[in-house]
MOPAC internal coordinates of N, CA, C and O (Angstrom, degrees):
PM7 1SCF
backbone

  N    0.0000 0     0.00 0     0.00 0    0    0    0
  C    1.4504 1     0.00 0     0.00 0    1    0    0
  C    1.5289 1   108.28 1     0.00 0    2    1    0
  O    1.2310 1   120.56 1   -37.18 1    3    2    1
  N    1.3228 1   116.54 1   142.82 1    3    2    1
  C    1.4611 1   122.16 1   179.99 1    5    3    2
  C    1.5203 1   108.68 1  -118.96 1    6    5    3
  O    1.2310 1   120.65 1   -42.60 1    7    6    5
  N    1.3235 1   116.37 1   137.40 1    7    6    5
  C    1.4631 1   121.80 1   179.60 1    9    7    6
  C    1.5240 1   108.14 1  -112.06 1   10    9    7
  O    1.2310 1   120.35 1   -55.34 1   11   10    9
  N    1.3179 1   116.94 1   124.66 1   11   10    9
  C    1.4590 1   122.62 1   176.88 1   13   11   10
  C    1.5253 1   108.36 1  -113.91 1   14   13   11
  O    1.2310 1   119.75 1   -68.73 1   15   14   13
  N    1.3299 1   118.08 1   111.27 1   15   14   13
  C    1.4679 1   120.38 1   179.63 1   17   15   14
  C    1.5279 1   111.33 1   -64.04 1   18   17   15
  O    1.2310 1   120.58 1   -28.81 1   19   18   17
  N    1.3104 1   116.50 1   151.19 1   19   18   17
  C    1.4585 1   122.53 1   178.52 1   21   19   18
  C    1.5241 1   110.25 1  -104.22 1   22   21   19
  O    1.2310 1   120.95 1   -20.96 1   23   22   21
  N    1.3158 1   115.78 1   159.04 1   23   22   21
  C    1.4724 1   124.59 1   174.89 1   25   23   22
  C    1.5262 1   111.62 1    50.26 1   26   25   23
  O    1.2310 1   120.32 1    55.95 1   27   26   25
  N    1.3328 1   117.00 1  -124.05 1   27   26   25
  C    1.4725 1   121.39 1  -174.78 1   29   27   26
  C    1.5291 1   111.51 1   -99.25 1   30   29   27
  O    1.2310 1   119.86 1  -145.70 1   31   30   29
  N    1.3251 1   117.87 1    34.30 1   31   30   29
  C    1.4602 1   121.90 1  -177.84 1   33   31   30
  C    1.5368 1   110.45 1  -100.50 1   34   33   31
  O    1.2310 1   121.07 1   -27.63 1   35   34   33
  N    1.3361 1   115.56 1   152.37 1   35   34   33
  C    1.4629 1   122.85 1   179.91 1   37   35   34
  C    1.5225 1   108.32 1  -131.18 1   38   37   35
  O    1.2310 1   120.43 1   -47.64 1   39   38   37
  N    1.3271 1   116.79 1   132.36 1   39   38   37
  C    1.4639 1   122.61 1   176.03 1   41   39   38
  C    1.5151 1   107.08 1   -94.44 1   42   41   39
  O    1.2310 1   120.37 1   -52.22 1   43   42   41
  N    1.3460 1   116.89 1   127.78 1   43   42   41
  C    1.4533 1   119.34 1   179.58 1   45   43   42
  C    1.5113 1   111.75 1  -137.68 1   46   45   43
  O    1.2310 1   121.35 1   -23.22 1   47   46   45
  N    1.3041 1   115.02 1   156.78 1   47   46   45
  C    1.4590 1   123.48 1   176.03 1   49   47   46
  C    1.5156 1   105.66 1  -102.88 1   50   49   47
  O    1.2310 1   120.45 1   -67.60 1   51   50   49
  N    1.3266 1   116.75 1   112.40 1   51   50   49
  C    1.4627 1   121.49 1  -178.10 1   53   51   50
  C    1.5184 1   110.56 1   -72.70 1   54   53   51
  O    1.2310 1   120.98 1   -36.25 1   55   54   53
  N    1.3309 1   115.73 1   143.75 1   55   54   53
  C    1.4638 1   120.89 1   175.42 1   57   55   54
  C    1.5240 1   109.11 1   -70.17 1   58   57   55
  O    1.2310 1   120.67 1   -30.86 1   59   58   57
  N    1.3105 1   116.33 1   149.14 1   59   58   57
  C    1.4630 1   121.91 1   179.22 1   61   59   58
  C    1.5295 1   110.54 1   -72.43 1   62   61   59
  O    1.2310 1   120.77 1   -34.55 1   63   62   61
  N    1.3258 1   116.13 1   145.45 1   63   62   61
  C    1.4588 1   121.47 1   175.58 1   65   63   62
  C    1.5259 1   109.13 1   -73.13 1   66   65   63
  O    1.2310 1   120.72 1   -34.05 1   67   66   65
  N    1.3115 1   116.23 1   145.95 1   67   66   65
  C    1.4595 1   121.12 1   178.64 1   69   67   66
  C    1.5304 1   109.63 1   -68.51 1   70   69   67
  O    1.2310 1   120.45 1   -46.53 1   71   70   69
  N    1.3356 1   116.75 1   133.47 1   71   70   69
  C    1.4634 1   120.63 1   178.93 1   73   71   70
  C    1.5241 1   111.78 1  -104.25 1   74   73   71
  O    1.2310 1   120.53 1   171.92 1   75   74   73
  N    1.3316 1   116.60 1    -8.08 1   75   74   73
  C    1.4561 1   122.04 1  -179.13 1   77   75   74
  C    1.5154 1   110.02 1  -140.52 1   78   77   75
  O    1.2310 1   120.77 1   -34.96 1   79   78   77
  N    1.3335 1   116.14 1   145.04 1   79   78   77
  C    1.4596 1   119.82 1   174.85 1   81   79   78
  C    1.5257 1   108.83 1   -80.25 1   82   81   79
  O    1.2310 1   120.54 1    -9.11 1   83   82   81
  N    1.3270 1   116.57 1   170.89 1   83   82   81
  C    1.4613 1   121.22 1   179.66 1   85   83   82
  C    1.5299 1   111.58 1   -61.01 1   86   85   83
  O    1.2310 1   120.38 1   151.47 1   87   86   85
  N    1.3351 1   116.88 1   -28.53 1   87   86   85
  C    1.4673 1   120.22 1  -179.60 1   89   87   86
  C    1.5272 1   112.61 1   -88.64 1   90   89   87
  O    1.2310 1   119.89 1  -179.59 1   91   90   89
  N    1.3482 1   117.81 1     0.41 1   91   90   89
  C    1.4542 1   120.76 1   174.74 1   93   91   90
  C    1.5162 1   115.84 1    99.58 1   94   93   91
  O    1.2310 1   119.86 1  -176.72 1   95   94   93
  N    1.3172 1   117.87 1     3.28 1   95   94   93
  C    1.4646 1   120.73 1   178.99 1   97   95   94
  C    1.5237 1   108.62 1   -75.79 1   98   97   95
  O    1.2310 1   120.39 1   -50.13 1   99   98   97
  N    1.3357 1   116.86 1   129.87 1   99   98   97
  C    1.4666 1   121.71 1   179.98 1  101   99   98
  C    1.5248 1   109.43 1   -79.95 1  102  101   99
  O    1.2310 1   121.07 1   -49.34 1  103  102  101
  N    1.3294 1   115.56 1   130.66 1  103  102  101
  C    1.4598 1   121.58 1  -179.71 1  105  103  102
  C    1.5234 1   108.47 1   -95.88 1  106  105  103
  O    1.2310 1   119.38 1   -58.61 1  107  106  105
  N    1.3523 1   118.78 1   121.39 1  107  106  105
  C    1.4705 1   119.76 1   178.81 1  109  107  106
  C    1.5301 1   111.03 1   -65.40 1  110  109  107
  O    1.2310 1   120.61 1   -25.94 1  111  110  109
  N    1.3327 1   116.44 1   154.06 1  111  110  109
  C    1.4645 1   121.79 1  -177.94 1  113  111  110
  C    1.5262 1   112.38 1   -52.77 1  114  113  111
  O    1.2310 1   120.01 1   139.47 1  115  114  113
  N    1.3233 1   117.59 1   -40.53 1  115  114  113
  C    1.4642 1   121.19 1  -177.00 1  117  115  114
  C    1.5253 1   111.89 1   -65.84 1  118  117  115
  O    1.2310 1   119.60 1   153.96 1  119  118  117
  N    1.3218 1   118.38 1   -26.04 1  119  118  117
  C    1.4573 1   122.04 1  -176.84 1  121  119  118
  C    1.5251 1   113.10 1   -97.17 1  122  121  119
  O    1.2310 1   120.02 1   172.04 1  123  122  121
  N    1.3357 1   117.56 1    -7.96 1  123  122  121
  C    1.4618 1   120.01 1  -178.18 1  125  123  122
  C    1.5176 1   110.07 1   -70.49 1  126  125  123
  O    1.2310 1   121.17 1   -45.29 1  127  126  125
  N    1.3165 1   115.37 1   134.71 1  127  126  125
  C    1.4560 1   119.88 1   177.05 1  129  127  126
  C    1.5126 1   108.34 1   -79.99 1  130  129  127
  O    1.2310 1   120.85 1   -48.47 1  131  130  129
  N    1.3156 1   115.97 1   131.53 1  131  130  129
  C    1.4599 1   120.51 1  -179.35 1  133  131  130
  C    1.5243 1   109.03 1   -64.06 1  134  133  131
  O    1.2310 1   121.05 1   -50.18 1  135  134  133
  N    1.3267 1   115.59 1   129.82 1  135  134  133
  C    1.4593 1   120.22 1  -179.38 1  137  135  134
  C    1.5223 1   110.71 1   -66.17 1  138  137  135
  O    1.2310 1   120.51 1   -30.93 1  139  138  137
  N    1.3054 1   116.62 1   149.07 1  139  138  137
  C    1.4576 1   121.01 1  -179.46 1  141  139  138
  C    1.5235 1   111.35 1  -127.38 1  142  141  139
  O    1.2310 1   120.56 1  -158.69 1  143  142  141
  N    1.3264 1   116.54 1    21.31 1  143  142  141
  C    1.4515 1   120.33 1   177.39 1  145  143  142
  C    1.5206 1   109.41 1  -125.53 1  146  145  143
  O    1.2310 1   121.06 1   -22.44 1  147  146  145
  N    1.3163 1   115.57 1   157.56 1  147  146  145
  C    1.4559 1   119.95 1   179.27 1  149  147  146
  C    1.5159 1   110.72 1  -169.18 1  150  149  147
  O    1.2310 1   121.42 1     1.24 1  151  150  149
  N    1.3235 1   114.89 1  -178.76 1  151  150  149
  C    1.4623 1   121.90 1  -179.92 1  153  151  150
  C    1.5219 1   108.81 1  -117.39 1  154  153  151
  O    1.2310 1   120.60 1   -46.74 1  155  154  153
  N    1.3263 1   116.46 1   133.26 1  155  154  153
  C    1.4663 1   122.30 1  -179.59 1  157  155  154
  C    1.5279 1   108.89 1   -70.35 1  158  157  155
  O    1.2310 1   120.58 1   -53.70 1  159  158  157
  N    1.3301 1   116.49 1   126.30 1  159  158  157
  C    1.4669 1   122.91 1   179.63 1  161  159  158
  C    1.5300 1   112.09 1  -103.17 1  162  161  159
  O    1.2310 1   120.00 1   146.59 1  163  162  161
  N    1.3392 1   117.60 1   -33.41 1  163  162  161
  C    1.4650 1   122.47 1   179.56 1  165  163  162
  C    1.5255 1   108.50 1  -159.28 1  166  165  163
  O    1.2310 1   120.61 1   -26.16 1  167  166  165
  N    1.3255 1   116.44 1   153.84 1  167  166  165
  C    1.4635 1   120.83 1   179.32 1  169  167  166
  C    1.5230 1   109.97 1  -131.55 1  170  169  167
  O    1.2310 1   121.17 1   -28.77 1  171  170  169
  N    1.3252 1   115.36 1   151.23 1  171  170  169
  C    1.4510 1   121.18 1   174.73 1  173  171  170
  C    1.5253 1   109.51 1   -81.29 1  174  173  171
  O    1.2310 1   120.34 1    -2.73 1  175  174  173
  N    1.3302 1   116.96 1   177.27 1  175  174  173
  C    1.4636 1   120.39 1  -178.38 1  177  175  174
  C    1.5273 1   114.24 1   -74.81 1  178  177  175
  O    1.2310 1   120.09 1   165.64 1  179  178  177
  N    1.3245 1   117.42 1   -14.36 1  179  178  177
  C    1.4591 1   120.92 1  -177.44 1  181  179  178
  C    1.5173 1   111.20 1    83.99 1  182  181  179
  O    1.2310 1   121.16 1    -5.21 1  183  182  181
  N    1.3207 1   115.38 1   174.79 1  183  182  181
  C    1.4605 1   121.75 1   176.95 1  185  183  182
  C    1.5260 1   107.30 1  -131.90 1  186  185  183
  O    1.2310 1   120.35 1    -9.83 1  187  186  185
  N    1.3240 1   116.93 1   170.17 1  187  186  185
  C    1.4723 1   119.59 1   177.42 1  189  187  186
  C    1.5214 1   110.20 1   -62.33 1  190  189  187
  O    1.2310 1   120.71 1   141.28 1  191  190  189
  N    1.3228 1   116.25 1   -38.72 1  191  190  189
  C    1.4595 1   121.17 1  -178.62 1  193  191  190
  C    1.5301 1   111.60 1   -74.23 1  194  193  191
  O    1.2310 1   119.75 1   140.85 1  195  194  193
  N    1.3327 1   118.09 1   -39.15 1  195  194  193
  C    1.4637 1   123.23 1  -177.55 1  197  195  194
  C    1.5339 1   110.52 1  -127.55 1  198  197  195
  O    1.2310 1   119.97 1   -96.90 1  199  198  197
  N    1.3406 1   117.66 1    83.10 1  199  198  197
  C    1.4646 1   119.06 1   178.00 1  201  199  198
  C    1.5344 1   110.37 1   -70.90 1  202  201  199
  O    1.2310 1   120.60 1   -26.20 1  203  202  201
  N    1.3164 1   116.46 1   153.80 1  203  202  201
  C    1.4608 1   121.76 1   178.53 1  205  203  202
  C    1.5303 1   108.27 1   -82.09 1  206  205  203
  O    1.2310 1   120.22 1   -54.77 1  207  206  205
  N    1.3228 1   117.18 1   125.23 1  207  206  205
  C    1.4669 1   121.39 1  -177.96 1  209  207  206
  C    1.5219 1   112.44 1  -115.78 1  210  209  207
  O    1.2310 1   119.81 1  -171.94 1  211  210  209
  N    1.3392 1   117.96 1     8.06 1  211  210  209
  C    1.4665 1   121.60 1   175.62 1  213  211  210
  C    1.5241 1   108.11 1  -117.39 1  214  213  211
  O    1.2310 1   121.06 1   -16.60 1  215  214  213
  N    1.3343 1   115.58 1   163.40 1  215  214  213
  C    1.4627 1   119.65 1   179.09 1  217  215  214
  C    1.5184 1   109.49 1  -131.02 1  218  217  215
  O    1.2310 1   120.61 1   -15.69 1  219  218  217
  N    1.3077 1   116.45 1   164.31 1  219  218  217
  C    1.4603 1   122.16 1   179.48 1  221  219  218
  C    1.5290 1   108.63 1   -57.35 1  222  221  219
  O    1.2310 1   121.07 1   -47.11 1  223  222  221
  N    1.3347 1   115.56 1   132.89 1  223  222  221
  C    1.4626 1   121.43 1   179.78 1  225  223  222
  C    1.5136 1   113.83 1    98.98 1  226  225  223
  O    1.2310 1   119.57 1   164.37 1  227  226  225
  N    1.3470 1   118.42 1   -15.63 1  227  226  225
  C    1.4688 1   121.04 1   178.56 1  229  227  226
  C    1.5227 1   110.04 1   -67.03 1  230  229  227
  O    1.2310 1   120.56 1   -40.10 1  231  230  229
  N    1.3361 1   116.53 1   139.90 1  231  230  229
  C    1.4669 1   121.65 1   171.69 1  233  231  230
  C    1.5255 1   105.73 1   -92.47 1  234  233  231
  O    1.2310 1   120.82 1   -54.28 1  235  234  233
  N    1.3265 1   116.03 1   125.72 1  235  234  233
  C    1.4670 1   120.17 1  -173.81 1  237  235  234
  C    1.5230 1   111.49 1  -127.08 1  238  237  235
  O    1.2310 1   121.38 1   -15.27 1  239  238  237
  N    1.3313 1   114.97 1   164.73 1  239  238  237
  C    1.4590 1   123.49 1   173.05 1  241  239  238
  C    1.5315 1   106.24 1  -117.70 1  242  241  239
  O    1.2310 1   120.68 1   -44.04 1  243  242  241
  N    1.3338 1   116.30 1   135.96 1  243  242  241
  C    1.4635 1   119.99 1  -176.37 1  245  243  242
  C    1.5201 1   110.44 1  -132.25 1  246  245  243
  O    1.2310 1   120.94 1   -16.64 1  247  246  245
  N    1.3494 1   115.81 1   163.36 1  247  246  245
  C    1.4634 1   121.35 1   178.95 1  249  247  246
  C    1.5208 1   110.57 1   -58.03 1  250  249  247
  O    1.2310 1   120.71 1   -36.62 1  251  250  249
  N    1.3117 1   116.25 1   143.38 1  251  250  249
  C    1.4652 1   123.08 1  -171.70 1  253  251  250
  C    1.5303 1   114.50 1   -57.26 1  254  253  251
  O    1.2310 1   119.52 1   135.25 1  255  254  253
  N    1.3128 1   118.52 1   -44.75 1  255  254  253
  C    1.4641 1   120.35 1  -173.97 1  257  255  254
  C    1.5262 1   112.72 1  -109.02 1  258  257  255
  O    1.2310 1   120.07 1  -152.96 1  259  258  257
  N    1.3098 1   117.47 1    27.04 1  259  258  257
  C    1.4617 1   119.89 1  -176.96 1  261  259  258
  C    1.5183 1   111.66 1   -93.29 1  262  261  259
  O    1.2310 1   121.30 1   -16.44 1  263  262  261
  N    1.3145 1   115.13 1   163.56 1  263  262  261
  C    1.4522 1   121.08 1   170.88 1  265  263  262
  C    1.5093 1   116.49 1    88.96 1  266  265  263
  O    1.2310 1   122.44 1    -6.77 1  267  266  265
  N    1.3301 1   112.92 1   173.23 1  267  266  265
  C    1.4570 1   122.97 1   178.29 1  269  267  266
  C    1.5170 1   108.24 1  -124.03 1  270  269  267
  O    1.2310 1   120.67 1   -54.29 1  271  270  269
  N    1.3281 1   116.32 1   125.71 1  271  270  269
  C    1.4614 1   119.97 1   179.58 1  273  271  270
  C    1.5172 1   109.64 1   -81.60 1  274  273  271
  O    1.2310 1   121.20 1   -42.76 1  275  274  273
  N    1.3512 1   115.31 1   137.24 1  275  274  273
  C    1.4559 1   120.96 1   175.74 1  277  275  274
  C    1.5187 1   108.55 1  -134.98 1  278  277  275
  O    1.2310 1   120.64 1   -20.02 1  279  278  277
  N    1.3224 1   116.38 1   159.98 1  279  278  277
  C    1.4571 1   122.07 1   177.30 1  281  279  278
  C    1.5219 1   107.96 1  -122.28 1  282  281  279
  O    1.2310 1   120.64 1   -55.21 1  283  282  281
  N    1.3325 1   116.38 1   124.79 1  283  282  281
  C    1.4611 1   122.50 1  -179.63 1  285  283  282
  C    1.5182 1   108.13 1  -127.95 1  286  285  283
  O    1.2310 1   120.56 1   -58.87 1  287  286  285
  N    1.3205 1   116.54 1   121.13 1  287  286  285
  C    1.4674 1   122.23 1  -179.81 1  289  287  286
  C    1.5262 1   112.19 1    50.76 1  290  289  287
  O    1.2310 1   120.26 1  -139.27 1  291  290  289
  N    1.3345 1   117.12 1    40.73 1  291  290  289
  C    1.4511 1   122.16 1   177.45 1  293  291  290
  C    1.5200 1   114.93 1    81.88 1  294  293  291
  O    1.2310 1   119.47 1   175.19 1  295  294  293
  N    1.3283 1   118.62 1    -4.81 1  295  294  293
  C    1.4701 1   122.99 1   179.27 1  297  295  294
  C    1.5304 1   109.00 1  -101.58 1  298  297  295
  O    1.2310 1   120.66 1   -37.22 1  299  298  297
  N    1.3399 1   116.34 1   142.78 1  299  298  297
  C    1.4585 1   120.33 1   178.95 1  301  299  298
  C    1.5215 1   110.42 1   -96.23 1  302  301  299
  O    1.2310 1   121.10 1   -45.49 1  303  302  301
  N    1.3400 1   115.50 1   134.51 1  303  302  301
  C    1.4582 1   122.77 1   179.81 1  305  303  302
  C    1.5198 1   108.85 1  -131.54 1  306  305  303
  O    1.2310 1   121.12 1    -9.81 1  307  306  305
  N    1.3217 1   115.46 1   170.19 1  307  306  305
  C    1.4502 1   122.18 1   179.06 1  309  307  306
  C    1.5254 1   107.44 1  -132.41 1  310  309  307
  O    1.2310 1   120.40 1   -46.90 1  311  310  309
  N    1.3287 1   116.84 1   133.10 1  311  310  309
  C    1.4634 1   121.25 1   173.97 1  313  311  310
  C    1.5245 1   106.88 1  -106.89 1  314  313  311
  O    1.2310 1   120.87 1   -59.16 1  315  314  313
  N    1.3389 1   115.94 1   120.84 1  315  314  313
  C    1.4657 1   121.56 1  -178.98 1  317  315  314
  C    1.5195 1   109.62 1  -124.13 1  318  317  315
  O    1.2310 1   120.88 1   -21.92 1  319  318  317
  N    1.3183 1   115.91 1   158.08 1  319  318  317
  C    1.4572 1   120.92 1   173.51 1  321  319  318
  C    1.5258 1   108.16 1   -78.70 1  322  321  319
  O    1.2310 1   120.78 1   -28.86 1  323  322  321
  N    1.3149 1   116.12 1   151.14 1  323  322  321
  C    1.4582 1   120.67 1   179.22 1  325  323  322
  C    1.5233 1   110.79 1   -56.73 1  326  325  323
  O    1.2310 1   119.98 1   144.96 1  327  326  325
  N    1.3280 1   117.65 1   -35.04 1  327  326  325
  C    1.4641 1   121.44 1  -178.41 1  329  327  326
  C    1.5360 1   112.17 1   -69.45 1  330  329  327
  O    1.2310 1   119.51 1   164.03 1  331  330  329
  N    1.3482 1   118.55 1   -15.97 1  331  330  329
  C    1.4584 1   121.64 1   177.85 1  333  331  330
  C    1.5293 1   112.33 1   -84.91 1  334  333  331
  O    1.2310 1   120.15 1   168.85 1  335  334  333
  N    1.3252 1   117.31 1   -11.15 1  335  334  333
  C    1.4623 1   120.98 1   177.40 1  337  335  334
  C    1.5277 1   107.35 1   -83.49 1  338  337  335
  O    1.2310 1   121.19 1   -56.15 1  339  338  337
  N    1.3403 1   115.33 1   123.85 1  339  338  337
  C    1.4649 1   118.74 1  -174.05 1  341  339  338
  C    1.5216 1   113.97 1  -105.31 1  342  341  339
  O    1.2310 1   119.83 1   165.56 1  343  342  341
  N    1.3595 1   117.93 1   -14.44 1  343  342  341
  C    1.4573 1   118.70 1   179.71 1  345  343  342
  C    1.5290 1   110.65 1  -165.79 1  346  345  343
  O    1.2310 1   121.43 1   -26.83 1  347  346  345
  N    1.3286 1   114.87 1   153.17 1  347  346  345
  C    1.4607 1   122.16 1   169.45 1  349  347  346
  C    1.5181 1   105.60 1  -105.03 1  350  349  347
  O    1.2310 1   120.56 1   -50.94 1  351  350  349
  N    1.3306 1   116.54 1   129.06 1  351  350  349
  C    1.4666 1   121.65 1  -177.17 1  353  351  350
  C    1.5160 1   108.19 1   -92.95 1  354  353  351
  O    1.2310 1   120.38 1   -55.81 1  355  354  353
  N    1.3237 1   116.88 1   124.19 1  355  354  353
  C    1.4644 1   121.61 1   177.20 1  357  355  354
  C    1.5143 1   109.30 1  -121.32 1  358  357  355
  O    1.2310 1   121.38 1   -20.67 1  359  358  357
  N    1.3198 1   114.97 1   159.33 1  359  358  357
  C    1.4730 1   119.37 1  -179.78 1  361  359  358
  C    1.4978 1   110.96 1   -97.35 1  362  361  359
  O    1.2310 1   120.10 1   180.00 1  363  362  361

């Protein structure tokens, strides 16, 4: 199944939260900080008011509580509005 976002929406695959610290301490689920980065999987066409400024493959940072979680073919994705994306991460 393929998901194509509409208007100013972006489909992204969120990065997994860390379950262990660098020293090997296991972090319980309740204490894990929700990840706020991901990779763009698909983009909508945009609108005049909110044009799309990211492209497929970009690593982005988004607002902590934004978006709608969906499951496609057993994989979890997040659909966010373009205005909820706060940065593109580059190396």
